[in-house]
Steps between C-alpha positions, in 0.01 A plus 500: 500500500384866462471444120284200546277685735463795269437267200230325698328810613514657146381189340202442726417872494452474126235233543144642475354259754685588814475318822700545817552126524739515201717756674518321832783264390745791418424698822784347717746558208393858476541567873872370497641788306306752704650343824845509348457869414379570851798311657740691276330826582528442869879447467545808288243747644382384842336831591298514168379157545405569864313810388295300247420230747374765754305670216337164413415436857348835547305472179357167607399650839334791331311274264390281786359783703329668191339172395387425847356839556342538154383163425462315825160591656541247782580776749191698409279190547666432848453859601132496401443178684668641806270806487197291439 
């Protein structure tokens, strides 16, 4: 299954006119080997996998707060309306 997935991705990557809809059918088959690798990693190295999961969660929280503080001006508008 991995070989079919790799072939599909390589074949459609070589096409000049790329659209995401051509890669959507292979997405579930690309996720299966990743899930198997994570499952095997949990059995062999549970602490390492736990570390990466915590790191992933922390990175998402940091990105969430940075994007909200930098890009979201909703709080500024609410503050200005409250002071008006």
